N, C-alpha and C positions, 0 to 999 in steps of 0.2 A: 473630803473625800469627794477622789471623782467623780465625776457623773457615768463614765463606763467602766464596767470593770478589768478592762484591760490595761488600763492607766491609774488601776490603784495599787499603791505600793503594801497594801494589807495581805495583796494574796498571795502565802505563804507558796517556795519553792521547793520541790522536789532535788536537793542534792545529791540523791543516790540515782536516780533515773536520769538514763540518756535523754542526752541534748536530742537528737535524732527522733526519740520515739515522741518527745513532750508535743502534743498536743493540746496542752492548755488554752493556748493561744487561740485555740478556736469555737471554744466557749465563748457564748455572749449573754447576759440576759435579753436583749434588744434585738437575738436572730438565733435560732435554735431552728436545725436541720436536723435530722439524722441521715448518714453517710455511710452506705455500704461498704463493710471492709473485703475489700477485693482481693486476693492472694496471684501469686506469679502463677500458680499451677492451674487458676480459673484464666488467666490472660492468655498462656501455649495450650490450651483445651479450644478457645475461640478463635483461635489463631488457625490451628490443623482444621478443625471445622470448616471452618471456612477455606482454606485449599480445596479442600476433598469435592464441597461443593464446584468448584471454580473445576476442579479435573475433571467431573461429573459433566457437568455444560458443555466442556470442548470437547469431549469424546463423543458426546451426543449430539454434538453442530459434524464433525466430521464423518459420520456415518452416512450421510448424504452427497459425500464426496470423491471428485475422483482420484485425488490425490492421493499420495499416501500419509498410514494413519501414523501420526509420533502418540503415545504416550507419556503424558507429564506424571514421573515421576516424583517422589515425597522428596525425593536427593536435591530436587531445581529450589526447595521451601530453606534457607539458610537453616542455622541453631539459634537464629538471632529473632525468629519470624518474621522475616519482609519478605515481601512477595517480589520482590525484584533483587536479580544477580549478573554477577559478572560470566557468561558464558566461555570458559574458559576452555574445554573440551573438546568443541566444535560440535558441530552438529551437521555433519558435512550429507545426508541427506534432504536437507533443507535447497544445498546446491541441484537439485533433480525437481523443484518446483518453481514454473513460471513468475506466479505470482504466490504470493503468501497470504492468509487469509488473517485477519482479527482473530482474536487478543493474540494469535503467534506467533504475526510478524511483531518484531522488534520493535521501538519508538525511535530508536538511538541508530547511529549509524556506527557500524564495528567492520574493521578489515577484517578477511578472513585468508585463512592460507590451506592449502589442499598436500595433505598429508603422505597421500599415495600415490606416487610421480604414475603408476597405473591405471589410475582410475578413467572408464571410459565413458560417454555422455550415452544417453538414452539416443534412440530413435530418432525423438523428435524436437532434439535439442543440436541435430546434423545443421540446420541452415542458419546454425548463429554462429558467428565465430569471434568473440572477444581476443582481440589485441591485445590489451595489455595489463597483465595480472600481474600478482608475486606467487610463488610457491617457493614450498621448503625440500628442500631432498629429503630422502628417507635416511632415518637415524644422523639429521645434522641440523646444526640452528641458521647454516648461512641460507639467505634470501636470495633466489635467481631473480634473475628481472626480464622478463622474457621479451627482446628486441628482434629486427626481421633475419638478425644473421644466428641467432640461435632456436628460430623456431624451429624446425624441422628437427632438432634433437630433442625435444619437450614432446615425453610420449603422451602426456593426457589432450595435446592439442595435435591431433595428427595429420598433414597435409591432404587435403582434401583437393585434387585434381577435376573430380566433378561438378565442384561448387562453381556456377560463372561469373557470382561478384567474385569471388578470390581472385580465378584468371584474370578478370578488369581490372581488378585493383594491384596486381603483379604489375600489370604491364604499363601501366599507369604510372606506377613506381618508377620503376625501369625508362619509361620516356620522358619521366622529368628528371632521373638523373643524368640521363644522355642529354639535353637542355643545360641543365647545370654545370658541368662540366666542358662541354662546349663553349657555352655563353664566358666562363670563367680562363679559359683559356684563349677566346676569339671575343673579346668586349666591345668590339669595332662594327662588329657581323650586325647591319639592321636588319637583314631579311630574316636571321632565327631570331633577334626579338621579337618580330614581329608573330612569327608562328610558334615562340613560346607564349606569348601574348593571348592567340587564339586557342592555341592547347587548352588554355584553360576552361572553354567553353568547353569542353570535352569531357571534363575534370567535373564541372559543372551539373552535365546530365547523369554523370556516374552518381555523385552525391545524392541526388536529385532522386536517383532509383533505388537508392537503397540505404538511405538513409535519411533520418525525419527531419520535417523544418518549413517553414510556409514557403512558397514561392517568391515570394517578396523579398524577404528577408533572404532567400538564395541570391537572387539577382544583386542586393544592395552588396552581400559578401563577394560575389564575383565579383562584381565591380572595385571596388576597395581593395581584391587580391590585383585586378590588373593594374591599377592605378598604383599600387605600393610596386609592382615589375616596371613597370614606368618610369617612376622615380629614380630606380634604381640604374635603368638604360640610361633613361637622360641624364645622370650624373658622369656616366661614358662618354655618352655623346653627345652634349647640350646642343648640336646645331642643325643633330638630324631634323629635318621637317616632316617626314612619315611617325614619330614616336612621336613630336607636338600634336601633328592630328589625330591619332591616331587617341593620345591622352583627352584631347579636346571632346574626340566624339564619346569615349566613354561616361564623361561627367555628362555630357549632354545626352544623351540617353538615358543615363540615372536619375540623375539628382534632378529632385524639384527647382520651379521655377527662383523662389526667394533662395534656397540655399546654391544653388547651380551659380547665383547671380555673385552671392559673398564668397565662394569657392572661387571663381575666375576671377575676382575684385582684389581678394587677397595676392592669386598667383601674380595677377599685374604688376602689382604695385614690388613683388620680387622681382621682377624681371619686366621692365617698360619697355624695353626692344622690342618685344618678342611680338609680331605682328599675329600669332595665331592666334594667343594668347588676349591678344585686344579684338581681333574678328569676332570669337567666340565669348568676349564678353560684352560687347557692343548688339549679337544677337540674341542674348540671353534677355535684354531688355525687348530689342524689335522683334522678336518671333511671340512675345508671350502675348495674348492676348489682352490681360491686365496692367502689363506695364507700358506696353506699346501706344508712342503717341508723338507725333512729327517731331515737337520743338523737342521734346527729350531724345530723343533719339540724334537726333543732329548733335544736340549741343556733347556727347558722347563721343561721335566724330572731331567735333572741332578742340576735344581736350583731347586725344587719340592723335591727331596731327599736330600741334600744339607739342605735345610730348614728344613726339618725333622729330620733332624739328629743333627743339630742344637739344638733344640728345647728338642732331645731327653736327649742329654747331659747336658742341661740345667735344668730339671727338674727330679723331683725325685720320684714324684707320678703319673706322667702319663705314665710313660717310657717303660709300657708295649702294652699300648695301640699307642704310637707313635710307637714302633718297630713294630708291627702289621704292621700299616699304612705305613709300610716303607717297605714291604713284599708285600703289595697292588699296591703298585706304582711301585714297581719290573714286578710285572705279566704285569700289564697295560704295561710297559714299552719294556718288553719283549716279548707280544704279539705284541705291532707294528714293533718291527725290525724284526718278523716271518713273517709276514702279509705284509712285503715293501721287503724282500725277503732278507734281511739283514740278512743271520742266522751265517755267519761269527760271525760278530759284537756280533748276539745273546749266540753264543756257549762260546764266548769270556770271557763275562760278566756271565754267570752261571760259566765258568770253574773256576772263580776267585772268585765266591762267595762260592763255593764247599772250594775250597784251603785255603781259608781264616776262614773257620769256622767248615768246616770238618775233614780238615788233615792239619793245618797249622806246621807241623815238615814234611812232603812229599809232596811237591811242585809237582811231577811228579803222583801224584795218575792218576790226571784225564788228562793225554798228551795223546791223542788219535789221532790213523789215520783213515781215511777214509776205506782207504784197497782198496779202487777202484783201476782200474789196468787204468793209461794214455794210454797205446799205446792199450785195447780195444777201449778206448773214441776214440781216434784217427782215429783206423778203421769204427767204425759205425758212426763216425762224414762223413767219405769220404765216405759211401756208403749211406749217404742221401742228400752230394751234388751232387754226380752221380745218382739220379732217377731221373732228368729233373722236378720235383714237383715247382708248382708255390710258387712266391718270400714268400707268410705268411706261405705259411706251409714247405720252409724252416727253416722258421726264428722259429718258433713256434716247430716243434721236434728237433731243434738245444739248443734252449733254456731249453727246457723241459730237456733236456738230460744231457747240463752242470746242468741245478738245480740237478737234481736226485744225481749227483753224486759229486760236490763240494758244498760241504756245511760246511766243515771246513778250518779254515784259516791254511796258510802255516808253516810251522813248521819252525827253524834256518836254520834246516841244507836243508834244500828242494829249488829246484830250482821252480822261479816261472815268469810268464808271465802274468797272470791277475793281476794288482796292487791291486785290490779290494778283494783280496785273504790275502794280507799282512793287517792280524791288528796285532798293537801292545797295551799293556798294557798301555802305556798311555794313548791312542786313549777314552778307556772305565772307568780310573781308578776315574774320579769324579761319577761314577754311583755305586761305590762299596763300601759299607758300614757292619762293625761286625755285627752280630745278637750276642746280650748277653742276650737275658733270654733263661734258659734250653728247656720252651715251647714252643718255636719259633723255633725252630731246625727241628722238622719235620712238619711243616707250610713250610722251607725254602724249605727240600727234595719233600713236593708235589707239589709247586709250580714249581718245577725242573724240573721233573716228566710229568708235565702238558704241562708244555711248550714245552717238545720233542715229544708230540701226544700220550702220555701214558694215557689210558681213566681211569678215576674214577671210580674204581669199588669195591662195586658198587656203583652207580649215583644218590643221595640221596641230596633233595633240602635243610637239614641241616648242609648235610655237605659241602655243596660247600660253603653255608654261613659263616662255620665256618673259612674253608682254605680261605676266601678272593677271590674264585673264579667266583661270582657269579654276582657283581656289576658291571662290567665290559660288555655291553650289545655288545659290535662286538667281543667277545670272539671265535664266531664261524667261521673259513670261510673255513674248510673243512671238511671231514667228519668222522675221528679221535673221536670227543669228543663225539660222536654217538652212535660207538659201543657198548658200555656197555647197550643197548638196547640189544642183544645178549646174554649177561650174564646170566647163569640160574639162577633162583632164585626161592626159593617155590618148589611148582610142577607142576606149569607153564608151557609148551612147548615154546622155545623161539620162535620168527618169523624168517620166511624163507628169508624175505627181505626188505629191506629199499628201498633202491630207485634204479631204475636199470639202473645206471651210472657210467663209473668207469673217467669220469674226475672229478668226485666231488673231490678226494682227489688231493692234492698239494705238491710237491716234497718241501723237500727230504720224503718221504715215506716210507710204510713196506707194502703197501695192495696190489696193481698190480703189475704184475710181469713184471718189467721193470729193464731196467739196473742201481744198482744201492741198490735197495730195499732191497736184502738179506745182502749187506755192512751196510745199516742205520738201520734194526732191528738187528744186530749183536751190534753195535755200541749202541742200547737202551740198551738192555738186559746187557751189559758193566758197564755201567753206572750205572743200577741200583745196578746192583751186588757189586761193588767199593761203593757206597752211601751206602749199607748193613752195607759193613764193619766197615765203620767209624762210624755207630750210634750205643746207648748202651742201656740197659732196654728196655719200654716198644716203646720206637721210633722202636731200632733194628727190633721186633718182629710185629711192624705194618709195616712196609715198606718190611720186608721180607711175611710177608703173599698176600699183593699187588703184590709182584713179581710172589709170586705163582700162583694169581687170573689172573693175566696178560698171564699168558704159557697158563693157562685152557681157556682162551680167544680166542686164537690163534689155540686150538686144535678144538672149537668148530665153526670157522670162518672155518676150513676148512674142517668141516663136510658140512658146508652150501655152501661151493663151493664159498666164499665170500674170500677167503685165499688160496694161496697152498703156502703151508707145504713138505718139501720135507721129506723123511724116517730117513734121515742123521738128521736132524732138532729135529724131535719126539725122534730119540734116543739120541739126546745131552739131551734133556729134561729131561729124563728120568734117562738118566746116573748122570748129576748133583743133580736131586734132589735124590736121590740114597746117592752120597756121602757130599751132606748135612746133612741127616738125622743121618749119620755113623758118625758127628764128637760128640764130650763129650757132649759140651755145649746146644745141640739138640735133643740130647736123650728123655730129662725128660720132652720134650714138645709137650703134646698130637695132638694141634693145628694143627702143622708140619705134623701129620700124615693123620691127618684130610684134608688137601690140596691135599696129595699127594694119597688118596684114589678116593677123586673125578677128579682128574687125570687119575687114574685110569678105574671111571667110566666116563671120556668122549672118553676115547680110548675103550671103548666095554666091560672093563672085570667088572662086574657086581659084580658077586661072590668074585672077587677078594679085593672090594671096602668094600664088607661088612665084609669081612675075615680082613680084616685093621681094620677097626671100631673094630669090635667085639674085637680084640685085643688088642686097647687101651682101652677100656673100661674094663681091669681088676683090676679096684681098685675102693672103695667105699668112699665116701665122706662124711662128716658129714651136712646137711643140714643145711644152717644158713639163715636167711632174713635178718642180720647186718653183717656188716665188710665179705660180701663174699669173700672167697680169689678166684685168679688165675684158683686153679686146679679146684675149683665146677664150676665155669663156663665153662671151658674145658669141664668138666663132661657132664654138660648139655647142650651144645652144639653139642656135638656128640650123643647123644641120640635124640636132635632135627632132626639132616640130616640125622640119620637112619631110623626112622619115615617116613622122606620124601620119599626115598629113597625106601620102603616098600609100600607107596601109591604109587609111581609115576608106581613101576614093576605093579602092580596089584594083591598086596598079600592080603590074607584073613583078613576082620575085626577082628577075631580070635587074627589073628598071629599082628596084629596091637595094640587092646586092649593090649592082654599079655607079650608086649614089654612095653609097658606104664605100665602097674601094675608093671613092674619089675625096672620099672626105680623109680617110687615113692615108692616103698616098698623097694627098693634096695635091693632086694633079687629074688631069682628064687624059686616060689613059683607054685602051679600048678592052674589050672583056675578056678573057682567058683564063685559064688554069693561072697561067704566072702571075696573072694581076691578083687571083685571089689570094692565092700562098702567099706574096709582099705581103698585101693588106693582111690576112691572118697573122702575119706575122709580126707585124706593126701592131697591131691591137693587142697581142699580148704583152710587147715590151711592153707598150705603155700601162697596161693595166697590171701588169704586175707593179713594176716602180712604183705606181702609185697607191697599192693597197701596200708594202712595204715601207713607202715613206711613210712621215708623220703629219697627223691629220688635226690641225686644231680645230678649236671650238669655233663656230661663228657666232658672230652678232647677230642682234635679232632684224637688223635692219638686210642684213645678209639673207637673212629668210626668205627675201622676197626678188633678189638678184639669181643669174642666173650663178649653177655649181658647175663647175669643170668635174670634177672629180663623179657625180653623181650623173650627168649626163654622158661623160665618154663611157662610163658600165653600161649605161642603157644600148647606148649605139654598139657597142659589142655585142651586148645580148641579141641586138637586131641581128646581128651579121652573123652569130652563130645561128638562130632561128631560121633565116632564111638560106643561109652555104650547107648548114649542116642537115641540122634535124630540131623539134622543138624540144626533145627528151636531153638531148645536149644544153639547150639554153637552160630548161631548168636546174640542171644539176648545177650548170656553172655560177646560177645568182643564187645556189644553196651554200656553195664552197665559200661563197662571197662574205654571204651572212653569217657562214660559220666562221669566217677568220675575222672579222670586226667585230667578233658576238663578246668579246672581253673591252671595247674599245668605247669608254664613257664618255670620250670627248665629241664624238660626230653618232648623235643618238638623231638631228635632223637628216643626215644622210641617208642614215639605215631604216628610218621611219621612209624616205622616199624609195628605197630599195624596196622595201617590203610592198610599197604601193604596186610600184612596177611590177614586180613578182607575179601578186596577186591580181595583175590586170592582165597580162598573158595569160597566168592558168584560167580565167573567165572566159576570156576572147578565145580561146585554144577548144574550150570545153563547149562554148557556143556551136562553134561550128563542127567537135571531133566528139561529141560526147559519149564518154565511158567512165567506168567504174576507177580506175585506177584514174582517171587526172579529178575526176569528182572528187574521192579522198585525199588527194594530194591539195584538192584547191580547199578543201575544208580544212586539214592539218592546215597548213599556210596563214588562211584566214582568221584561224580562231586563235594561234597563235600571236597574230599581226593584232588583232584588236583586243585580244588580252594584255600589249601594251604598251599600244596607242590609244586607246577608247575613246580620245576624242576626235578624233580621223573621219571624217563624215565621207570622206572617197571610201575607205575602208566598209566603212557600214551602209554606205550607198549599194556596195557590191553583195555586204549579204543580203540584202532588203532584194536584191535581184537574185540570189542565188535560191532563199529562201519561196521566192514567189515562182520559179521551176519547179516547187514539190509544194505542191498545194494540199499540204497536209499539216495535221499540227498533231503528229504523232510522237513514237519511239523521241527520236531526232529533238524537239523541240523544246524538252526541259533543258538537253544539252545548252541550246542557244541560249532559253530564257536565264540559267545557271549564269551563262559567261557577260550577257549582258549586264546583270544586275549583281553580280560580282564586287567590279571596281566602284561601285554606288557614287556614280557620273550621273547630273540630268540628260547629258545627249544619249548615250550610251542605254540609261531606262525608257529614252524615250520612242529608241529606234526599236524596243520590244513592242512596244506598242502600235509602232505606225505598221510592222511587218504584220500583229493579227488584221490591224483594222484594213490595211488592205486584201489581207483574206479572204475577210468577212464582203470588200466589196467583191473581188474575185465573184466568190461564192452568189450575190447579189444577179451578177449578171447573168447566171445562169436562166435560162428559160425551162419550162416544161414543155415536153414536147407533145404532148396533150392538148392543153388546156392553154398554153404558148404563154403563160404571166411568169412572172420571175420568181425565182424561188425567195423564200424568205429565209434567214439566220436560225438555223436552229439553235435550240436553247444550251446545246453544250459546248455552242463556239460562242457565246454569249457568256457564260460563267465560264469559261476560260478567259477570256478579258476582262472579266468581273474579277477573278482572283489574281490575275495578274496587276492591275489598279490597286487591290487591297495590298498588296505584296509592297508594290513601289512608294506607296505614300507609309508604310511604315520604317523606312527604309532611315536611316540617319541623315543625310544628306538630300537624298530626293525627296523627300517630303516636304521640301521648301521650294518644289521648283511650283513655280504660277501657273507653268502652261501645262504638265502633268494635272494640276487638278483642273483647271478648265477643261481641258478635255477628257478629264475622270465625267466630270457635271455633264459635260455635251452626250456623253454614252449614256449613263445613268438617267437623263431626262428623255431620252428616245426609245428605251428599251425598257425599262424598270417604272416601278409607282410614283407619284409624287413625293408619297413620303420617303421612300429611301435617298430621292434626291435634295429634298431636304435637310434630311442625317448627314449626305454626302456634302452639303453645302455648307453646313456648320463644321463640320471637321474641316475642311478645309480653310476657314476665317481663323477659327482657331490656330494653323498652322502658319499661316499668311494673314495678319490680319492688316498690314500695311500698304498691300499690292490691291489698289484701286480697280483694276479691271476683274477683278472676284466681285466686289459691291455692284460692278455696272451689270454685270453678269446675272443678280437676282433679279433683275425686272426680269427677265426671260424665265427663270427657273421657276422663282417662287415669287412671281409678282405681287401676293395678298401680304407681305411682310416687308414691301419694299417704305413702309414708314421708317419700322426698326432700323432698316441698313442702313437710312440716309442718316438716321439717330445716330448708329454708327459711324457712319464719316465723317460726321463732325465731331463727334468725343474721341474721334484718333488725330482731327484736325488735317485728313486729308485734302487733295485738292478738289473745290464743289463748284463748278463752273454754273450752276442754276439750282439756287436755294428750291426747299418745297413749298416758303411764302412767295420770292419769287416767280413762282411754277401757277400758283394761285394766281396772282394777279394778272400774269399772262393769259391763263383762259378767260379770264374774264374780259 
């Protein structure tokens, strides 16, 4: 017998009963329960009651709602008693409700169709436009997709001409279609590609106004959209520097530091010969506050130069281009060493390059000593430490003193105390590579001169680009590269001052009269002299002319009280010049005599200058418009300078015209109408032949030599100016520029013609002011600066032009936009200089009642503050150290210390390698000098006196 009745076999089974209704297995003696017998009718009744309760609650909640009522019918409940069903009939009234509340809102997604094509939206829905829907035509099962082509044919979405967003979107779509079609037909149009990329900003503004999404997400999407377009453009134009530069700028301004490094590292691995990608990859570490460290950055430069050298050895086609890239990276690496204060390592690198490529047989050619007296230096330090100055002032003066005197490493036979002044050749050997192409030797010399703070004379945009001095956005950290603004060109007087501050020069320097400045000047002059001796041919002539112009610039600066030149140095210049001209190899070069004559002119000897030039013109040449000899170029250059001297000295018009007739006819004839007619015909004939002829692109060294094409055109312009009238001269120059506009091979010549045209207009406006001439001057000047934003002569004329209109009114925003648009350090800096000059002029105004000078009003200060903020947020100009230093100086004088502190740390975050900023901390935030010194040590920048040594010396 089983324990449980369910398992017993004795229980009888009724075979007649239905097996489905048999419930005998539920009966158990050990578990007794009474289960109610629920029928189907009872279950259906309960479900209907529950549905009615839900309907009543829903109707009760809808009474207090402004939306339309919807009654829930009993039909919504299926016959099976389910509360959920598939709504296949469609509820069109739900489309008129913006938001459907629970429980009416479905908890599932469902597509809907509009059966009635004549359905009209209520007034509240007119502001919305749904672009992509599907609808069914009446009495048809065909689904029609709405597109831009059939949009106006759909009845339920009428075209609303008054919807502003819709009109804007139509315009953007039309513009996008235009760009796509044009670029598909003209894939090599770089200008249109850049316009299309900039057009994405307009689309982004529209999306930000009419669509949802965070600003950060929108900026990232915008950057990725631009990069996608750039990848397509670079696939079709792989050698376009403008597109590559734009890609780098977008990546730098969008990606965070770590992601930017990974992106550029991958890009460099794919294209190892791309100098722009290498530049961005190195700057992603150099410009990052958390990653910047001097040895790490130098390792990146070493790796880059080694890769370029290996590619050059393996390639024979691109050898010249790769060697130019090596020189560009050398210049950028030298800038980093100079701005980080590592001048000993910088000079070691430059010396080894000069020895390897200019004097391989004489390794002692460039072994120089500083000439600074260590005894005198120690005496000056003792005076500083016994002066009882504050700690920050003691450190600043000691650091500047040693920086000005200790810029060269120790020689082998010298005793040394500072271990950082011991630089071995092995330390920088991996940075040294030979320059094998002869046309790049002059570029090497120009790179060395620029790193030694010798300004480019004259400083032109095209020359900077050809020499590779333009592509580094942070090349300005001190005032020396801007000294070319004082170099006399044409017949326009040089400006009197640039910025009233002596702190802008960074040691070692030759401008300010401090210990070590004379020694550094003689060091620079010696390097230029020895470099010239090692060169040959046109390279030697070009560097010699640059050297003479630098000496002339020092004389000009001495006249302007911006530089102190001793009488001994002046006599030394003249004596060395005469000894140079006495050499047999230099006697037949007329351009050397011209430079000596211009030096005599700056010394005040006008008659001696004219006499020297006249004596140099005792020869005739055969005028040729093709295969022009160097003697013909020198001859025309001598006449052009003589005419400008006549104009500057106020000679009579007849004397100038007679000189020009003598030049064109090459004979000394009487001055009459016949002579004028013959000279005019000669000028016209030669000018037409020159313009119609084929002008080839000049080499970099030729930018420092006379050019017959530009000199002849200027002389012809002077002849028209004095013989006919200035208006005809202006028309002549405009026609020449218009004729040469499409010629991309003569960019340097067109830049010179623009300079001369602007100089003529400015000179004529200064003597004969009129609205017509002023408008023409503004038009020509602004157009020229947009094309050549690094031309210091054009920028100096703009500065003079703005000084004649002492206001920052409606015109200023146009000037500011023009200067900031190229995002170049020099043009951006001049916008600051112009506003600062206006502030200085305002301060010179005296009150007629009290006699006190006026203070700068708040509006002008805010204008300058806004300008600094704008410049320091741009992609390239925010890395310029000189702009940040001027920003700090302005804020320190005019605003609170807290604002000055915030600006300082922003500057250090953008330029963490710039030692001059850390030294400025002793002036602007002296209380935090200890933290600043820790930063210098952490970044491993050059520190001449440590805090521990300073404490010992004070004791």
